N, C-alpha and C positions, 0 to 999 in steps of 0.2 A: 505493502500500502503506499502512497505517497501523498504528501500532504500538499493543498492547496490552499494559498489566499484568494479569497473571492473581495475585490475593492469595489464597493458600492460607489458611484458617480449618479448625483440628479442635483438640477440645478437648485440654486439659493432660492429659500422661502423670502420675500420679499419682507422687511422690516413690522411692515403696514400692516402684511396678511392676518389676516383672525387665525388666531389655535383652528386647529381641527376640533371637532366637538367629540364628549365625551366615548358618543358610541363609533364614530368614524376611527379614530384609536383605534377601538377595541377591535373593529372588524379589520382592519390594516394588521394587528398583532396577531390575530387570530389566523390569517392568510402565511403570516412569517412562522408561527408556533405549530401550523398545521404544514410545512415545508420544512421545517426543523422536525418535526416527528416521522415523516418522510425519510430523511437522510439517517435518522437516528443517532448509532454509536460512530456514523462518519464525522457528526458535525462534533470538531476537536474543542471551537471556539466558538459561541455563537455572534461573539464580537460585541460592538457598542458603535451608536452613532457618533459620528464624528463633524468639528466646526473648527472653523479659522485656521486653517492650515497655513502654515509659513514657512517658504522655502529658504533652507541657509544653503549658499554658495561657499566656496574652497577658498576664498579670499574674507570668508565672516561675515557678508553681507547679508543681509535679510530682504525679501519683500513677500508680500501675500503669494500664496498659493495660486498657479497658473488654472488647475482645473477643482474643481468642487468635487470632494474626498466627501462621501455622506457617511462611511462605516464600513466595517470589513468582516469576513467571516474567518476563517479555518476550517478546512473539510478536509478526509481522508477518501479518497476513491482508489480504484485499481489503474487509473491512468488518467491523461488529460481528456481523452473524447466522455468518460465518464465522469469526470469534473462539471466538463462542459455542458452534458445531458441534465444535472442536477441545477447549474445556473440559467439553463433555460428554461427551466420549468419554477424557479424562483420568480414571488410576487412582487419584488422590485422593479420586475420589468411592466408591470402594469401600471406604476404608479405614473400619475400623469407630468410631462414635462421633458420628455424624453431622456428616460432613468437606462443606466447603462452599469451594466457588470464584466470590469477586465479579472481576469483568470489567471494566476500567476502559480505556476509549480514549485514550491520550495525546494532549495538546492542544500544539498550536507555541506555543512562549513570544513573544510578540509583540516584534518589536525585535529577535530572536536568530535 
């Protein structure tokens, strides 16, 4: 089994936007929890929402992240194809605004 990092991209919600109603949040989380149940023990880390990303350059400079990263999960799967299938079935892709998921295979660190 290999580990894969799912990186969730979503457009930023405008500051003036009304927060979702509790029943809307419950419905969305129900979809995420159903996906997590389907993945089962392969879900290593459900992850968490992320916000306010900052890039740090080699010269120590900082700048806002160029791409909105909304969150992550870590999944174990047989191979990239299996991980991609799990991503294609993820409820994040049904959210409004053109949400995307990047899937990256975690590599072994030499000597560790």
